[in-house]
C-alpha positions in Angstrom: -1.6 -14.9 5.5 1.2 -13.1 7.0 3.4 -10.7 5.7 6.6 -8.7 6.6 7.6 -5.2 5.4 10.7 -3.3 6.3 11.3 0.3 5.9 7.1 0.2 7.3 7.3 3.5 9.3 7.3 5.8 6.2 7.0 6.4 2.7 6.5 3.1 0.3 7.6 0.7 3.1 4.3 2.7 5.0 2.2 2.2 2.0 2.6 -1.5 1.4 2.0 -2.2 5.3 -1.7 -0.6 5.1 -2.0 -2.3 1.6 -1.3 -5.7 2.7 -3.2 -5.1 5.9 -6.3 -4.1 3.8 -5.8 -7.3 2.1 -6.0 -9.5 4.9 -2.5 -10.1 5.5 -1.1 -10.0 9.5 1.4 -7.7 9.3 5.2 -7.4 10.8 6.5 -3.7 10.8 10.1 -3.3 10.5 12.0 -0.1 11.0 14.8 1.3 12.8 12.7 3.9 15.3 9.7 2.4 18.3 7.5 5.6 17.8 6.3 5.5 14.2 5.7 1.9 14.3 3.4 2.3 17.2 1.8 4.9 15.5 1.6 2.7 12.6 0.1 -0.4 14.2 -2.6 2.2 15.9 -3.6 2.9 12.2 -3.6 -0.6 11.1 -5.8 -1.9 13.6 -5.2 -5.5 15.8 -3.7 -8.2 14.2 -0.7 -6.7 13.5 2.7 -6.6 15.3 6.2 -4.8 15.1 9.4 -4.6 15.7 12.1 -2.1 16.2 15.3 -3.0 14.5 18.2 -1.3 12.4 18.9 -3.3 9.4 22.1 -1.3 8.5 23.0 -3.2 11.9 24.3 -6.8 12.5 22.1 -7.4 15.5 19.0 -5.6 13.6 19.9 -8.2 10.5 19.6 -11.3 12.9 16.6 -10.5 14.9 14.8 -9.6 11.6 16.0 -13.2 9.9 15.2 -14.9 13.0 11.6 -14.1 12.6 11.3 -14.8 8.9 13.3 -18.5 9.7 10.9 -19.3 11.5 8.3 -19.6 8.8 4.7 -18.8 8.5 5.3 -15.3 6.1 3.5 -15.4 3.1 4.9 -12.0 1.3 8.5 -10.4 2.4 8.8 -6.9 1.2 12.6 -6.0 1.6 11.7 -2.0 1.6 14.6 -0.6 3.7 17.3 1.2 2.1 19.3 4.3 1.8 20.9 6.8 -0.4 23.7 8.7 0.3 24.4 11.9 -2.1 27.6 13.5 -3.3 30.5 12.4 -5.2 32.2 8.9 -4.1 35.7 10.2 -3.6 34.8 12.9 -1.3 32.2 10.5 0.9 33.1 8.8 4.3 34.2 5.5 3.5 31.9 4.4 6.5 28.9 5.9 4.8 29.4 4.3 1.5 30.0 0.7 3.5 26.8 1.5 5.3 24.8 2.0 2.5 26.1 -1.4 1.0 24.8 -3.1 4.2 21.7 -1.8 4.2 20.8 -2.0 0.7 22.7 -5.5 -0.3 23.7 -7.3 2.8 20.3 -7.1 4.6 18.4 -7.6 1.4 20.2 -11.3 0.9 20.5 -12.6 4.6 16.6 -11.7 4.9 15.7 -13.1 1.6 17.6 -16.2 2.3 16.0 -16.5 5.6 12.5 -16.0 4.0 13.2 -18.6 0.8 14.7 -21.1 3.2 11.6 -21.3 5.0 8.9 -20.1 1.9 5.7 -22.4 1.2 4.1 -22.4 -2.6 2.5 -19.4 -3.2 4.8 -17.0 -1.3 6.1 -13.8 -2.4 9.3 -12.1 -1.9 9.3 -8.0 -3.4 12.7 -6.7 -3.1 12.4 -2.8 -4.0 15.0 -1.7 -6.1 15.0 1.6 -8.1 14.8 2.4 -11.9 18.5 3.8 -10.5 19.6 0.4 -11.1 19.4 0.6 -14.8 20.4 4.1 -15.3 22.9 5.0 -12.8 23.4 8.5 -11.3 26.7 10.5 -10.9 26.6 11.8 -7.2 24.6 8.6 -6.3 27.3 5.8 -7.4 26.7 3.6 -4.7 23.2 3.6 -4.2 22.7 2.9 -8.0 25.3 -0.2 -7.8 23.1 -1.3 -4.9 20.1 -1.3 -7.0 21.3 -2.8 -9.7 22.3 -5.6 -7.4 19.4 -5.9 -5.8 17.7 -6.1 -9.4 20.3 -8.3 -10.7 19.5 -11.0 -7.9 15.6 -10.4 -7.7 16.1 -11.8 -11.8 18.4 -14.8 -10.7 15.9 -15.9 -7.8 12.6 -15.2 -9.9 14.1 -18.1 -12.3 15.4 -20.1 -9.5 12.3 -20.0 -7.3 9.1 -20.5 -9.8 9.9 -24.0 -9.9 8.7 -23.8 -6.2 6.2 -21.4 -6.5 7.6 -18.6 -5.2 7.4 -15.9 -6.6 10.4 -12.9 -6.7 10.0 -9.6 -7.6 12.4 -6.8 -8.2 10.0 -3.3 -7.9 12.1 -0.4 -9.5 10.0 3.1 -8.6 11.8 6.2 -10.0 11.2 9.6 -8.0 8.9 9.0 -5.3 7.0 12.0 -3.3 8.6 10.6 0.0 10.5 13.2 2.6 13.8 11.0 1.7 13.5 12.2 -1.8 13.6 15.6 -3.0 11.6 16.4 -6.2 11.5 19.4 -6.4 13.7 19.8 -10.2 11.7 16.6 -11.4 9.1 16.7 -13.8 5.5 16.5 -12.3 4.7 13.4 -14.4 7.5 11.7 -13.1 6.9 11.6 -9.5 4.5 8.9 -8.1 3.1 8.8 -4.6 4.0 6.0 -2.5 0.4 4.6 -2.7 0.6 4.6 -6.6 3.9 2.9 -6.8 1.8 0.1 -4.1 -0.8 0.0 -6.0 1.4 -0.9 -9.2 3.2 -3.3 -7.5 0.3 -5.2 -5.7 -1.6 -5.9 -9.2 1.9 -7.3 -10.2 2.2 -9.6 -7.4 -1.3 -10.7 -8.4 -0.7 -11.5 -12.1 2.6 -13.2 -11.2 4.2 -12.1 -14.6 7.9 -11.3 -14.8 10.6 -10.4 -12.5 11.1 -6.7 -12.9 8.5 -4.0 -12.3 8.9 -0.4 -13.2 6.0 1.4 -11.8 4.8 5.1 -13.9 4.7 5.0 -17.5 6.7 7.3 -17.8 9.4 5.4 -16.0 9.1 2.8 -17.7 9.6 4.8 -21.0 12.6 6.0 -20.1 13.9 3.0 -18.4 13.8 1.6 -22.1 14.9 4.4 -24.2 18.1 4.0 -21.4 19.2 1.0 -22.3 18.9 1.8 -26.2 21.4 5.2 -25.7 25.1 4.6 -25.2 26.2 4.5 -21.4 28.2 7.3 -21.8 25.4 9.3 -23.1 22.7 8.7 -20.3 25.7 9.1 -17.3 26.1 12.6 -19.1 22.2 13.3 -19.5 22.1 12.0 -15.7 25.1 13.7 -14.7 24.0 17.4 -16.5 22.8 18.7 -12.9 26.1 18.7 -11.3 
């Protein structure tokens, strides 16, 4: 069994790589920087490999898609992503477009390469976010990209299930990683990457529905947000601005 994990050098991606290796998968870890990948492979032990590739660039996407198109991968975890904080109109346009390239274009390209070669029993995990359900002012492009990832994953889940290929959108909330500031978030809403991945691995084993929201608090808040008027949700989530 082989698995490819993007954004594998830290946070949720690193936790996925570790969990999949422990479950017996030969892991290909993909991230921008060579040094953290080398350190990860030293921890995972023999039988794993890595690719240093920036998935915000066409070259990085092509290199990674080429691996997947060759077949042999049982699991793809599309985890690499980025968020730019700030009002949309005040944010440099190239920053927003880079988010689109990484969070959407790369996800689509790698999913297409993987599914084109996938055998029955394979699984695709697209890491989305609760903000794909509840967009947050100040993270407009990020929220929109995650809504895209969730909707795409739901569609692919339906299309691929007749082939025996499982597709899942994993929608974590605030996770204790270096890229997320959880200082103002209640502790009961914050999860570790390992907690998120444990829930994801359980969902993969169960092959259930297309959307998984780890953490009871996140699931409840996401469900409540769906029942509230959209303007109310935006006002609540934008109240800290």
